[in-house]
C-alpha positions in Angstrom: -115.7 -79.5 14.3 -115.5 -78.4 18.0 -111.6 -78.4 17.8 -111.8 -76.5 14.5 -114.1 -74.0 15.9 -112.4 -73.4 19.3 -108.9 -73.2 17.6 -109.8 -70.9 14.8 -111.7 -68.6 17.2 -108.6 -68.5 19.6 -106.0 -67.6 16.9 -108.3 -65.1 15.2 -109.4 -63.5 18.6 -105.8 -63.2 19.9 -104.8 -61.7 16.5 -107.7 -59.0 16.3 -107.3 -58.3 20.1 -103.6 -57.2 19.5 -104.6 -55.1 16.6 -107.5 -53.4 18.6 -105.2 -52.9 21.6 -102.6 -51.1 19.5 -105.2 -48.8 17.9 -106.8 -48.3 21.4 -103.4 -47.2 22.8 -102.5 -45.0 19.8 -106.0 -43.4 19.1 -108.1 -43.5 22.2 -106.1 -43.5 25.4 -104.9 -40.0 24.8 -108.5 -38.7 24.5 -109.5 -40.7 27.6 -106.6 -39.1 29.6 -107.6 -35.7 28.4 -111.2 -36.3 29.2 -110.4 -37.4 32.7 -108.5 -34.2 33.1 -111.6 -32.2 32.5 -113.6 -34.7 34.7 -111.4 -33.9 37.6 -111.3 -30.2 37.0 -107.7 -30.1 36.0 -108.9 -28.5 32.7 -112.0 -26.6 32.0 -113.8 -25.6 28.7 -116.4 -23.2 30.3 -116.5 -20.2 32.8 -117.7 -21.4 36.1 -120.7 -19.7 37.9 -119.6 -16.9 40.4 -120.3 -19.3 43.3 -118.8 -22.2 41.9 -115.2 -23.2 41.4 -114.2 -24.9 38.1 -113.3 -28.1 39.7 -116.8 -28.2 41.3 -118.6 -28.9 37.9 -117.6 -32.4 38.0 -119.3 -32.8 41.4 -122.4 -31.2 40.3 -122.5 -33.5 37.1 -122.0 -36.4 39.3 -124.9 -35.7 41.4 -127.4 -35.8 38.6 -127.7 -39.7 38.7 -126.3 -43.1 39.8 -124.2 -43.6 36.6 -122.7 -40.2 36.4 -120.3 -40.6 39.1 -116.4 -40.5 38.4 -115.0 -43.3 36.5 -112.2 -45.3 38.4 -109.1 -43.6 37.0 -105.9 -46.0 36.9 -102.9 -43.6 37.2 -100.6 -46.4 36.7 -99.9 -46.5 32.9 -98.5 -50.1 33.0 -101.5 -51.5 34.9 -103.8 -49.5 32.5 -102.1 -51.0 29.6 -102.1 -54.6 30.9 -105.8 -54.3 31.8 -106.6 -52.9 28.4 -104.6 -55.5 26.4 -106.2 -58.2 28.4 -109.7 -56.9 27.9 -109.3 -56.6 24.2 -107.9 -60.2 24.1 -110.9 -61.5 26.0 -113.4 -59.2 24.0 -112.3 -60.4 20.5 -111.7 -64.0 21.3 -115.4 -64.2 22.3 -116.4 -62.4 19.2 -114.3 -64.7 17.1 -116.0 -67.7 18.9 -119.4 -66.4 18.1 -118.2 -65.7 14.4 -116.9 -69.3 14.2 -120.1 -70.7 15.4 -122.0 -68.7 12.8 -119.5 -69.9 10.1 -120.4 -73.5 11.3 -124.2 -72.8 10.8 -123.6 -71.3 7.5 -121.7 -74.2 6.2 -124.2 -76.5 7.6 -126.7 -74.7 5.0 -124.3 -74.9 2.1 -122.6 -71.5 2.4 -118.8 -71.9 1.8 -116.7 -69.7 4.1 -113.8 -68.0 2.2 -111.4 -65.4 3.7 -112.9 -62.7 1.3 -116.3 -63.6 2.6 -114.9 -63.3 6.0 -114.5 -59.4 5.5 -118.1 -59.2 4.7 -118.9 -61.1 7.8 -116.7 -58.5 9.7 -118.4 -55.6 8.2 -121.9 -57.2 9.3 -120.5 -57.5 12.8 -119.2 -53.9 12.7 -122.8 -52.7 11.7 -124.5 -54.8 14.2 -122.1 -54.3 17.2 -121.1 -50.7 16.6 -122.9 -48.6 14.0 -126.4 -49.6 15.0 -125.8 -49.0 18.8 -123.8 -45.7 18.2 -126.8 -44.3 16.3 -128.6 -44.0 19.7 -125.6 -44.5 22.3 -122.4 -43.1 20.7 -119.1 -44.0 22.6 -118.7 -41.7 25.6 -115.7 -40.4 27.3 -115.6 -40.1 31.3 -117.4 -37.1 32.7 -120.6 -37.6 30.5 -123.9 -37.8 32.4 -125.7 -40.8 31.2 -129.2 -42.6 31.6 -129.2 -45.7 34.0 -126.7 -48.3 33.2 -129.4 -51.1 33.2 -131.5 -49.3 30.8 -128.6 -48.5 28.4 -127.3 -52.1 28.4 -130.8 -53.5 27.7 -131.2 -51.0 24.7 -127.7 -52.0 23.5 -128.3 -55.8 23.6 -131.6 -55.5 21.9 -130.1 -53.2 19.2 -127.2 -55.7 18.5 -129.7 -58.8 18.3 -132.2 -56.8 16.3 -129.7 -55.5 13.8 -127.6 -58.9 13.6 -130.9 -60.8 12.8 -131.9 -57.9 10.3 -128.6 -58.1 8.5 -128.9 -62.0 8.1 -132.2 -61.8 6.8 -131.1 -59.3 4.3 -127.9 -61.3 3.4 -129.5 -64.6 3.3 -133.3 -64.2 2.9 -134.5 -65.6 -0.3 -138.1 -64.7 -0.2 -138.6 -60.9 -0.9 -140.4 -60.3 2.4 -137.4 -61.6 4.4 -135.0 -58.5 3.6 -138.0 -56.3 4.1 -138.4 -57.7 7.8 -134.6 -57.3 8.0 -134.8 -53.5 7.3 -137.5 -53.4 9.9 -135.7 -55.1 12.5 -132.6 -52.8 12.0 -134.7 -49.6 12.2 -136.9 -50.7 15.2 -134.5 -50.0 18.1 -133.9 -46.6 16.5 -137.5 -45.7 16.3 -138.1 -47.0 20.1 -135.1 -44.7 21.0 -132.2 -45.1 23.2 -132.4 -43.9 26.9 -130.8 -40.7 27.7 -130.6 -38.6 30.8 -133.2 -35.5 31.3 -130.5 -33.0 30.4 -127.5 -33.7 28.2 -124.6 -31.9 29.8 -121.1 -32.6 30.8 -117.7 -31.2 31.7 -115.8 -32.5 28.7 -115.9 -30.3 25.5 -118.0 -31.5 22.7 -115.1 -31.6 20.3 -113.2 -34.3 22.6 -116.4 -36.3 22.9 -116.9 -36.1 19.0 -113.2 -37.0 18.6 -113.5 -39.9 20.9 -116.6 -41.4 19.3 -115.3 -41.0 15.9 -112.0 -42.7 16.6 -113.9 -45.4 18.5 -115.9 -46.2 15.5 -112.9 -46.1 13.3 -111.0 -48.4 15.5 -114.0 -50.9 15.0 -114.2 -50.2 11.3 -110.5 -51.5 11.0 -110.8 -54.5 13.7 -114.0 -56.1 12.6 -113.2 -56.7 8.9 -109.7 -57.9 10.0 -111.6 -60.1 12.5 -113.7 -61.7 9.9 -110.9 -62.1 7.5 -108.5 -63.8 9.9 -111.4 -65.9 11.4 -112.2 -67.2 7.8 -108.6 -67.7 7.1 -108.0 -69.9 10.2 -111.4 -71.6 9.5 -110.4 -72.7 6.1 -107.0 -74.1 7.3 -106.7 -77.8 7.4 -104.2 -77.5 10.4 -107.2 -76.7 12.6 -109.7 -79.1 11.2 
């Protein structure tokens, strides 16, 4: 069982990681580069105050809190590409390992895993890991002031766990009360609210921010069902048993 779990996760994670990396390069990297130009002051979308040069807006935003400082910009496209590709491989291999472990638990309780069902598992992961957190903390470009990193990470983790358990209760709960509890768990983090800075501002145009957030969610919407499908497909193969 352990060999089957590890092998299926490795193959599925690599396949999904390649897809995610390609989509990331095609859809997100151009927006990130444009946002970095606004962050450095090379581009502006507003008129600076009389005593402030356009490039000074970034410094003013950066002084608002410990997590609004400039991101490290890697100007080497090859290095940026290698790091992005490697990060996607590690990320989706870990997620595939988690999904394979959940497959094993589901099979133990009599649920047969098929490739078609794997798509539904992938959609559930997409909802828990992306849609629910994005309702409070949408994906952000460089140059956007944010609440302290620790608070955001805690809320994100709590939201993923609460949403994941809630979706599982809705999907597998047999008693009527369990799906109702699942709905409450999904809504709870949103009712508590995500941490945000005192003032919402930034040097990046809202249109660029919105495009980045939308494309980030779209990339996840494609990659997660594929991850579920390919994970379940490899899980079924006797060659990895």
